[in-house]
C-alpha positions, 0 to 999 in steps of 0.5 A, a space after each residue: 241292459 238285460 238280455 235282449 230276448 228276455 220277457 218278464 211280464 205279468 198276466 195283466 201286462 200281457 193283457 195290456 200288450 195285446 190291447 195296446 198292440 192291436 189299437 196301435 196297429 189300427 191307429 198307425 194304419 188309419 192316421 199315425 202316432 200309435 207310438 205315443 201308446 207303445 213308447 210309454 209301455 216300453 218305458 214304464 211297463 217294461 222298464 226300458 230306458 227312453 233310447 232303447 224304447 225308441 229303438 225297440 219300437 221300430 220292430 213293431 213299426 216295421 212289421 205292422 207297416 209290412 202287413 199293412 202294405 201287403 193287405 193294401 196290395 191284396 185289396 187292389 185299392 191303393 195307388 203306388 204310382 210315383 211313390 219311388 220319388 217319395 221313398 228314396 228321400 225319406 229313406 235317406 232322411 231316416 238314416 241320418 235321423 237314426 244316426 242323430 237319435 242315438 244321442 237324444 236330448 229327451 226334453 228338447 225332443 219332446 218340445 220339438 215334437 209338441 211344437 210340430 204337432 200344434 202346427 199340424 193341428 192348425 193345418 188340419 183344422 183350417 180349411 179341412 176340405 184340403 184333406 178330404 178330396 178325391 181327384 187324380 193324383 198329381 204324380 209330377 208333384 212328387 219330382 219337385 225339389 221342394 217335395 223331395 226336400 219335404 220327404 227327406 225332412 219327414 224321413 229324418 224325423 221318422 228316423 229320429 223319433 218315430 212318434 207322429 211321423 205318419 201324420 207328417 207323411 200323410 200331410 205331405 201326401 195329401 197337401 203336396 202330392 194330392 193323394 186322398 187320405 185313404 189312398 195316401 195311407 197305402 203310400 204312407 205304410 210303404 214309406 214307413 216300411 222301407 225306411 224302418 229297415 235301415 233305421 232298425 238296423 242302426 238301432 240294433 247296431 248301437 245296442 238300443 233294441 230289446 228284441 223280445 219286447 219288440 217282437 211281442 208287441 209287433 205281433 199284436 200291432 200287425 193284427 191291428 194293421 190288418 184290421 185297419 187296412 180292411 176297414 179303410 178299403 171297405 168303408 165308403 167315408 173313410 177319408 172323413 173319419 180318418 181326418 177326424 181321427 187325425 185331429 183327435 190324435 194330434 191334439 192329444 199328442 201335442 198336449 202330452 208332449 208339451 205338458 
């Protein structure tokens, strides 16, 4: 592996980093699966092996989710009540998933992700009213053993391979805990930010992070995250548009991973 700080990009590759980083930050804030953009760039533009691209990607995820959480807090328009019940099992699952991820079977991983995304596409399309609602958050659901198990599994997936985890977190928040999509986005960013700290540490420990490329992409992802949160908290019909974006991204991601 080359020096973990050295960046070797042409002018057009830097332009790609700027555009991809900002777009990814926005997508990850509104829905998820932005890693489907950054992972191929790390692999095919930067020339990083898949395991190192997977680890490098965590730098941008950590910083953009941190910026997103800070922007939500500043806006005063999100709900973090009961989030600790979701954060703790998600962090535990992410740590275990990261430990497993250092020995990835690339082809099996792609098929599993593709299958999960097809399942999620069905859930999104069938009875969309479940995703678009505005009602009191049922914090008591967060303490249920099945909810804890679900977020442990989601955390494991996030630690294993980041791509698409935001979609699964939103599914748990909306369908189980009854958050709206716009409010659930704040909780999603908080969960991702907190479990990204230990997972990034694990990848760093195993030498599977290129710090230079990761930080370069993270700067632009953070800008995109700020823009995305500003849109969510100020746009009246954010839930409807987030749901439509979810369907589009999940469908495209499923096709990509399977074919």
